[in-house]
ZAKE-252588 format. One record per residue (C-alpha): residue in one letter; residue number from 1; x, y, z. Coordinates in steps of 0.5 Angstrom, whole numbers, plus 500, padded with zeros to 3 digits. Layout:
> code;pos;east;north;up
> a;NUM;X;Y;Z;
...
//
This chain:
> code;pos;east;north;up
> m;1;569;518;475;
> n;2;575;521;478;
> l;3;573;528;476;
> a;4;567;527;480;
> w;5;570;524;486;
> k;6;575;529;487;
> e;7;569;534;487;
> v;8;565;530;492;
> k;9;572;530;496;
> k;10;573;538;495;
> n;11;566;540;497;
> k;12;564;534;502;
> l;13;560;539;506;
> r;14;555;541;501;
> f;15;554;534;498;
> l;16;554;531;506;
> i;17;548;536;507;
> l;18;544;534;500;
> g;19;545;527;502;
> s;20;542;528;509;
> i;21;536;531;506;
> i;22;535;525;501;
> f;23;536;520;507;
> l;24;531;524;511;
> i;25;526;524;505;
> s;26;527;517;503;
> l;27;526;515;510;
> l;28;520;519;511;
> t;29;517;516;504;
> f;30;519;509;506;
> i;31;515;510;513;
> i;32;509;513;510;
> s;33;509;507;505;
> g;34;510;502;510;
> l;35;504;505;514;
> a;36;500;505;508;
> n;37;501;498;506;
> g;38;500;496;513;
> l;39;493;500;514;
> s;40;491;497;507;
> q;41;492;490;510;
> d;42;489;492;517;
> n;43;483;495;513;
> a;44;482;490;508;
> a;45;486;483;509;
> l;46;480;479;508;
> v;47;479;481;501;
> k;48;486;482;499;
> d;49;488;475;501;
> l;50;483;472;496;
> p;51;485;470;489;
> d;52;484;474;483;
> g;53;477;474;481;
> q;54;470;478;480;
> f;55;465;481;486;
> y;56;458;481;484;
> m;57;453;486;488;
> n;58;446;488;486;
> a;59;446;494;481;
> d;60;441;498;485;
> a;61;446;498;491;
> d;62;450;504;489;
> e;63;456;500;489;
> t;64;455;500;497;
> y;65;456;492;499;
> n;66;452;493;505;
> l;67;446;495;501;
> s;68;447;489;496;
> r;69;442;484;496;
> i;70;443;478;491;
> d;71;437;474;489;
> r;72;437;467;491;
> h;73;435;465;484;
> i;74;441;469;481;
> q;75;445;466;487;
> e;76;444;459;485;
> k;77;445;460;478;
> l;78;452;463;479;
> l;79;454;458;485;
> t;80;453;452;480;
> s;81;456;456;474;
> q;82;463;455;476;
> k;83;467;451;481;
> d;84;469;455;488;
> v;85;464;460;487;
> a;86;462;463;494;
> a;87;456;468;496;
> l;88;458;472;502;
> s;89;456;477;507;
> i;90;460;482;511;
> q;91;457;486;517;
> m;92;460;490;523;
> g;93;457;489;530;
> f;94;459;487;537;
> l;95;461;481;541;
> n;96;460;481;549;
> d;97;466;477;552;
> k;98;466;473;558;
> n;99;466;479;562;
> d;100;460;482;558;
> k;101;465;487;555;
> q;102;463;489;548;
> q;103;468;488;542;
> s;104;468;491;535;
> v;105;468;485;530;
> a;106;466;484;522;
> f;107;461;479;522;
> v;108;463;474;516;
> t;109;459;469;513;
> s;110;459;465;507;
> t;111;457;459;503;
> e;112;461;453;504;
> s;113;468;455;501;
> k;114;475;454;501;
> m;115;477;461;501;
> f;116;473;462;508;
> e;117;472;459;514;
> n;118;467;454;515;
> v;119;463;454;522;
> k;120;457;450;525;
> p;121;451;453;528;
> g;122;453;456;535;
> e;123;461;456;533;
> i;124;465;462;531;
> i;125;472;463;529;
> l;126;476;470;530;
> d;127;482;474;528;
> r;128;488;472;532;
> s;129;488;479;534;
> m;130;482;478;539;
> e;131;487;473;543;
> d;132;490;480;545;
> k;133;484;482;548;
> g;134;483;476;553;
> i;135;479;471;549;
> k;136;481;464;548;
> a;137;479;458;544;
> g;138;472;455;548;
> d;139;470;461;551;
> i;140;463;463;550;
> l;141;461;470;547;
> t;142;454;473;546;
> n;143;451;478;541;
> n;144;445;482;543;
> q;145;442;481;536;
> f;146;443;473;537;
> s;147;438;469;542;
> g;148;444;464;542;
> e;149;451;463;544;
> f;150;457;463;540;
> m;151;463;458;542;
> v;152;470;460;540;
> k;153;472;454;535;
> g;154;479;457;534;
> f;155;483;463;531;
> v;156;486;465;524;
> d;157;491;470;522;
> q;158;491;476;519;
> k;159;483;477;517;
> k;160;481;484;518;
> f;161;476;488;515;
> s;162;475;496;516;
> h;163;480;495;521;
> a;164;476;490;525;
> p;165;478;483;527;
> v;166;473;478;523;
> a;167;469;474;526;
> f;168;466;468;522;
> i;169;459;465;523;
> h;170;454;460;520;
> i;171;449;463;515;
> e;172;443;461;519;
> n;173;446;465;525;
> y;174;448;471;521;
> k;175;441;471;518;
> e;176;438;471;525;
> m;177;442;477;527;
> y;178;441;481;522;
> r;179;434;479;520;
> v;180;436;478;512;
> g;181;435;472;508;
> e;182;439;474;502;
> m;183;447;474;501;
> q;184;450;481;500;
> l;185;456;479;495;
> i;186;458;473;490;
> f;187;465;472;489;
> v;188;468;468;483;
> p;189;475;467;483;
> g;190;480;466;477;
> q;191;475;470;473;
> d;192;479;475;469;
> k;193;473;478;465;
> a;194;466;479;468;
> q;195;460;475;466;
> e;196;453;478;465;
> a;197;448;477;470;
> d;198;442;480;471;
> g;199;441;486;476;
> l;200;448;485;478;
> q;201;454;489;478;
> s;202;461;486;477;
> f;203;468;489;480;
> s;204;475;486;480;
> k;205;478;485;487;
> k;206;482;492;486;
> e;207;475;496;484;
> f;208;471;492;490;
> l;209;477;495;495;
> d;210;475;502;492;
> t;211;468;501;494;
> i;212;470;501;501;
> p;213;470;508;503;
> s;214;475;508;509;
> y;215;480;504;505;
> n;216;479;509;498;
> a;217;480;515;502;
> e;218;486;512;507;
> q;219;490;510;501;
> m;220;489;516;497;
> s;221;491;521;502;
> l;222;497;516;504;
> n;223;500;515;497;
> m;224;499;522;495;
> i;225;504;524;501;
> v;226;509;519;498;
> w;227;509;521;491;
> f;228;509;528;494;
> l;229;516;527;497;
> v;230;518;523;491;
> v;231;517;530;487;
> i;232;520;534;493;
> s;233;527;530;492;
> g;234;527;531;485;
> m;235;526;538;486;
> l;236;532;538;491;
> f;237;537;535;486;
> a;238;535;540;481;
> i;239;536;546;485;
> f;240;542;543;488;
> f;241;546;542;482;
> y;242;543;548;479;
> m;243;547;552;484;
> m;244;553;548;484;
> n;245;553;549;476;
> v;246;552;557;477;
> q;247;558;557;481;
> k;248;562;553;476;
> i;249;561;556;470;
> a;250;568;559;469;
> l;251;571;552;471;
> y;252;566;548;466;
> g;253;568;554;461;
> i;254;576;552;462;
> l;255;574;544;462;
> k;256;571;545;455;
> a;257;576;549;452;
> i;258;581;544;454;
> g;259;577;539;450;
> l;260;573;536;455;
> k;261;566;534;452;
> t;262;559;536;455;
> s;263;557;529;455;
> a;264;563;528;460;
> l;265;560;534;464;
> f;266;554;530;465;
> k;267;557;524;466;
> m;268;560;527;472;
> m;269;554;530;475;
> w;270;550;523;474;
> t;271;556;520;478;
> q;272;555;524;483;
> m;273;547;524;484;
> l;274;548;516;483;
> f;275;553;516;489;
> i;276;549;521;494;
> t;277;543;517;492;
> g;278;545;510;493;
> i;279;548;512;500;
> a;280;542;515;502;
> l;281;537;510;500;
> g;282;542;504;503;
> l;283;542;507;510;
> s;284;535;509;510;
> a;285;533;502;507;
> a;286;537;499;512;
> l;287;534;503;518;
> i;288;527;502;515;
> q;289;528;494;515;
> g;290;530;494;522;
> f;291;524;498;524;
> n;292;520;493;520;
> m;293;523;487;524;
> f;294;522;490;531;
> a;295;516;495;530;
> p;296;511;493;535;
> e;297;505;489;533;
> e;298;500;495;535;
> i;299;503;499;529;
> p;300;500;497;522;
> f;301;507;497;519;
> r;302;508;493;513;
> l;303;514;494;508;
> t;304;516;489;503;
> i;305;523;488;499;
> e;306;519;489;493;
> t;307;516;496;495;
> i;308;523;498;498;
> s;309;526;497;491;
> l;310;521;500;487;
> l;311;521;506;491;
> s;312;529;506;491;
> m;313;528;506;483;
> v;314;523;511;483;
> f;315;528;516;487;
> f;316;534;514;482;
> i;317;529;516;476;
> i;318;527;522;479;
> g;319;534;524;481;
> f;320;537;523;474;
> i;321;531;527;471;
> g;322;532;533;476;
> a;323;540;533;475;
> t;324;539;533;468;
> l;325;534;539;468;
> s;326;539;543;472;
> g;327;545;541;467;
> v;328;542;544;461;
> q;329;545;550;462;
> i;330;552;546;461;
> k;331;551;545;454;
> k;332;550;553;453;
> i;333;556;555;456;
> e;334;561;558;451;
> p;335;568;557;453;
> l;336;571;564;452;
> q;337;565;567;455;
> a;338;565;563;461;
> i;339;573;564;462;
> q;340;572;572;461;
> q;341;566;572;467;
> g;342;572;569;472;
> e;343;571;564;477;
> v;344;566;565;482;
//
């Protein structure tokens, strides 16, 4: 520990440069991870906030929820087979506000359930983000496909689908608007294993999220960037310590000659890695938490302590691997040969 600290003080600039790079990479990783989680919530909060369970859609729908139509007899069978089962439909559309301005929403309707908002015919419940667009409880809204009017009954928090605020409406109103008689999906909460149902295909909550094209493509791209940055940080550690070790071959030879074990040299390198990474991650985590608290609501940013802890642990592991790989040459150093080369 003492030897590692003395070297850090002797080569402050080198370690400061490495720490700054790790700080910037970890900060960028936290930012992208926060955006990925925020966009995930903004894209599919309606589904993500549901309890674990199984979604069922028509097997002929080719894993596309808005092409699915559940047979009424099968629907009734599933609704009566277990408690809290719900049939639901989701469809993108528009609402006209009091100024006759169109607002994009995701219309959602369901059978009576505690998991979804229940409304009467002619009523509508909106995601709270619609308040920012000037819509208030009691306002009258219209839809070009609906012969009647919707009265805003109230608002709910964090109900989004495909980046659009959710609008809960009554089943009969939904059927009139979209000229359909069947529901698109069946959701069975608390079911770990799917049960057999004629003509239906089952999906876990995660599998159903992956069937939403925008969600799958968006999350895959952002997560790939996050892990790419983590790998880069590991490569930086490997390159940095490799160059440091090359410059100190003669020194390592002398230390080995006076009886210092190879394991002690590895411990010195690991201590330096932990010290640099710990400071860099601590600073970036503190900064990102401040941003998380004061970021504008318009920015879909969401980063939990659990996610920060997980990514920090991954950074430590990758740093440890990178430093260890760079130190393989230390084990091969022969004291006499290294001393004869002269200290660089």
